[in-house]
C-alpha positions as CSV (number, residue, x, y, z in Angstrom):
1,X,4.6,9.7,98.5
2,X,7.4,8.8,96.1
3,X,9.1,6.9,98.9
4,X,6.1,4.6,99.1
5,X,6.3,4.1,95.4
6,X,10.0,3.1,95.5
7,X,9.4,0.9,98.6
8,X,6.5,-0.9,96.8
9,X,8.5,-1.3,93.7
10,X,11.4,-2.8,95.6
11,X,9.1,-5.2,97.4
12,X,7.6,-6.3,94.1
13,X,11.1,-6.8,92.6
14,X,12.2,-8.8,95.6
15,X,9.1,-11.0,95.4
16,X,9.6,-11.6,91.7
17,X,13.3,-12.6,92.2
18,X,12.4,-14.8,95.1
19,X,9.7,-16.5,93.0
20,X,12.1,-17.2,90.2
21,X,14.7,-18.6,92.6
22,X,12.1,-20.8,94.4
23,X,10.8,-22.2,91.1
24,X,14.3,-22.8,89.9
25,X,15.2,-24.6,93.1
26,X,12.1,-26.8,92.8
27,X,12.9,-27.7,89.3
28,X,16.6,-28.4,90.1
29,X,17.8,-25.6,87.8
30,X,19.2,-23.6,90.8
31,X,20.9,-24.8,93.9
32,X,19.9,-22.1,96.4
33,X,19.9,-22.8,100.1
34,X,18.3,-19.5,101.1
35,X,16.2,-18.0,98.3
36,X,15.0,-15.0,100.3
37,X,18.5,-13.9,101.2
38,X,19.8,-14.6,97.7
39,X,16.9,-12.6,96.2
40,X,17.8,-9.7,98.5
41,X,21.4,-9.9,97.5
42,X,20.6,-10.0,93.8
43,X,18.3,-7.0,94.1
44,X,21.0,-5.0,95.7
45,X,23.4,-5.9,92.9
46,X,20.8,-4.9,90.3
47,X,20.3,-1.6,92.0
48,X,24.0,-1.0,92.0
49,X,24.2,-1.8,88.3
50,X,21.2,0.6,87.6
51,X,23.0,3.3,89.4
52,X,26.2,2.9,87.4
53,X,24.3,3.0,84.1
54,X,22.3,6.0,85.3
55,X,25.5,7.8,86.2
56,X,27.1,6.8,82.9
57,X,29.8,4.6,84.5
58,X,29.6,1.7,82.1
């Protein structure tokens, strides 16, 4: 059950980042050729940072 929770959270985070990138691209604030792939990359980076903070490796 917790696997579903984490999967849903990850999907929501990915959608939120994608939405931000898409809006920024439309407004000209961001230059992003592939918002979905960029969102996925940013999400992986954020997960890595969370892990480092969680483990105390600041």
